[in-house]
N, C-alpha and C positions, 0 to 999 in steps of 0.2 A: 544136814546142810550140804551144799555143793562145794567141792574143791576142784579148782581148775588147774591142770598141768598144761601150760602153754609153752612149747619149745620149738624154736626154729630148727635147732640142732637136737633131734630127739634123743631121749635116753635109750640105752640098749633095751631090747625087749625084756630081758630078765629083770632089769631095773624097773621097767614099767609094771611088770607083774608084781614085783615086791611092793611098789608104791600102791598099787590097786589093793593088795591084801591089807596093807596098813590102814588105808583110808576106809575101805568098805568094812573092814573088821571093827572099826570104831563107829560104824553106823552111818557114815557119810556117803555121798554119791560122788564118784570120780567123773569129771568132765575132761576129756583128753583132746587137745588140739596140737597135733604134731605136724611140723613143716607147714604150718599155716601162715597166713598173712597177718599183718597187724590188725586189719579189719576183723579177721576171724577171732582174734583174742578179744577185741573190744566187744564184739557181739556176744561171745560166750561168757564173758565175765559179769554180765549185767546182774545176775542173781546168785553169784558165788560168794561164799564167806571166806574162802582161802584161795591163794594163788601160789603156785610153784613155777619158777622160771629158771633158766640157765643164764644166757647172756642177753636175753630178750629185754627190750627197752620198756620200762614201766614209768610213765610220766603223767602229767596232769590229765591228758586226754583219757588215759586208761583209768585213773582214779575217779574222774568225773563220771565215767560210765559204770563204775563198780559200786552201786548203791548199797550193797550188802557186805562189802569187803571189810574184813577185820584183820587179816594177816597176810603178808607176802613173805615167802622164803626164797631167797636166792640159793640155788644148789651150787655152792662154791664159796670161796672166801671173799672175792671182790664183789662190790655191790654198787659200783659207780654207774651201772645201767639203770638204777632205780632212783627216782627223784625223792630224796628223803624229806625235803621240806613239804612237798605236796602230800606225801604219805602222812606226815604229822598233821598237816592241815585237815586231812580227811579222817583223822582218828584211826589210822591203820598202823599196826605194828609191822616193822620190817626186820627180818632176821637173815643172817647168813649161816653157812654150815662150816665153820672153821675147822681145818684139820683133815677134812674128808678127802681132799684132792692133793694134800701136801706131798706125800711120797711120790705121786705121779709127776708132779711139777719138778721136784728135786731130781728125780732120775733123768728127766729130760734135760735139765740144766747140765748135769755132768755128761750126759751123752752128747749134747751139742758141743760142749767144750772140748771133749776128746776128739770129736769129728774135726773140729777146727784145727787143733794143735797137731793132729796127725795128718794134716793136709788133705782131708777128705779121702784118705786111703788111696792116694794116687801113685803110690810106689816110691815116693821120696821120703827122706828122713824127717820125722817130726820131733816133738819133744815129749817128755814124760811129766806127770804130775807129782811124783815123789819128791818131797822136800820143797815144793813150790809154795808160795804164800797165797792164801785166799781170804779176801775180806767179804763179809756178809753184811749187806746194807739192809738191816731190819731182821731181828732175831725172833721172828714169830714161828708159826708152825712149819712153814715151808723152809725158812732159814735154818731151823733146827734139823730138819731132814737133810738139807744140803750139807750141813756140818757133819752129821753122822756118816753120810756116804763119803765125804771128802777125807775124813779121818781114816777111812779104810784104804785110801790111796796114799796115806802118809803125808798129807799136806799140813802146813802150818796155818792155823785158822784164827782170824780175828773177827769180831763182830761189833757193830754199832747199833744200839737200840736204847734210847733214853727211858723206855718203859720197862726194861728188863734189868734187874739188879746185877751188879758185877759178880756177886757170889754165885748166881744162877749160871752164868756163862762159865765161870771158873770151874764149877762142879762138873760141867760138860767137857772140860778140857779146852775151852775156848778163851782166847785173850780178849778182854773187853777194851774197846777204845771209846773215846768220848767226843770226837769231832769228825766230820766228814773229811776234813783235810788229813787227819791222821789215818783214817781208813784207806783213802785213795793213795796217799803217798807211800804207804808201807806195804801195799799188797800188789803183786803182779796181776792177779785176777781179782775182780770184784763182781759179786753176784747181787743183783738188785731185787729186793722183795718189799719195797715200800708201796703203800697204796697211793692211788691218785686222789689227792686232796687239794684244797686251795693252796696249802703250804708246799706241796711237793711237785705240783705240775710244772714242768720245765726246769726243775731244780738241778738236773744232772746234764751238764753241757761241757763246753770247751774247758772252762776253768778246772773242773774236777778231773776231766779226762787227762789234761796235760800234767796232772800231778802223779799219774800212774808211773811206776818204774818202767824201765826199758822192756819192750815187748809186752806191754800191758794189754789185757783183754777185759772188756766189760760185757757181762752177760745179763740180759734183761728178760726175765720170765714173769715180770710184774705187769705193768701197763705202759703202753707207748707214750701216754701223756706225761709221764714223769721225765721224759727225755726232751731237752732243748734240741730239736732236730737240726736247726740252723747251726747251733754250736757243735753238734755231732759232726756235721759235714765239714765245718772248719777244722775240727780236731783231726779228722781223717786226712785232710789235706796237709795239715801242719806236721803230723806225726806218722811217717811211713811205717813205723813199727807197731802202731796201735791197731787192734782188731776189735770188731763188735759183733756180738752174737745176740739174736733176739728171737723170742717166740711170739713177738708182736711186731709185725712189719711197720717200719716208719713210713710216713707219707712219701719220703724221698727214697724209698727202697730201690726202685728201678735205677735211679741215678747212681746210688752207691754201689749196687751190684755191677753196673756197667763200668764204673771207674775203678772199683777195687774188688774184683771178683774173688781174689784169694784172701781178702781181709774181712769180709762180712759173711755172715751165715744167718739166713732167716728161714723159719718154717713157712710154708705156703699159707697157713692160717693158724690161729692160736691152738696149740696142741697140748698144752701143759696138763690139762685134766682129761685128755682123751685116752684113757685106758679103761678096760672093762671093769677093773676093780674100783677105780675112782668114780666111774659112772654109777655103779651100784651103790657105793658108800654114800655119795652126796644125795642121790635120789631118795634113798631110804631115810637118811637123816632129815631131809627136808619134809618128807611125809610125816615122820614122827613129830617134828616140831610144829607143823601146822595143826595136827590132831591135838597135841598137848596144849597149844594156845587156845584152841576153840573149846577145849574141855574146861580148863581152869585158869587161863591167862598166862600160862608159862611163857617166859620171854628171856631166858638166860642169854641168848645171843642177839638180842635186839640192838640195832645199829642206829635207830632214830629215836628221838625223844619227843 
């Protein structure tokens, strides 16, 4: 069977080689479309049983063209670039690769936070993390890596996640909280790791930001859709002490950077998973999951029903 790897942002060459070895070693044929157009993907997928993507959009048009498709794996944790309803309607299993990019994202969170609070290393006095409070909004794979690193800085850490039991957090030395109001009002720094869903889109805005203590900082290495961008702009205006850091540029990034150059920090494009290690880990995990599904229906990380 043919397995298509279609990536606008290509995997590292060593990752591609590893993916090829996994796929061809299982007796399948690798079809590789790197830096291709959407039309290239649609043309290539016509007779493929498996698909591996990164942030590439997989929607009805793609599924309609993929007559033989059985499984799609998103090499990464987030999967909002894939239309799950259409996948289900077409009988296609969709999986992600949770945990493979987690450390890379967590290190970026802490690196961006330090860059901000040390005033971009401009020679002026900044602040330290020792003894400061950090709230983690969603204690999944990335949130746990952030907590592990932050503990090394001597921070006091809380987390909110209704899907994680208190005793699990407590065993990690993390203080569990049970409402967004508690999380935001009790922590100077809050790191966002919630997915973009119908319930979370636009859920973080002026109301929550204004609950942050003095000199509060919000760090978003999740999805830009979870931010109420109009509310963010209002909060920036209302609170001269508030700062915002994001690995996902908001639509109003240019305006915010022009008005508050010292109070916002954005990466030029999403960089959380852009490390050699994460690239290899996610690519190999995706290849192994596609092969396992085609062999015997393995679907441990299925995200659609």
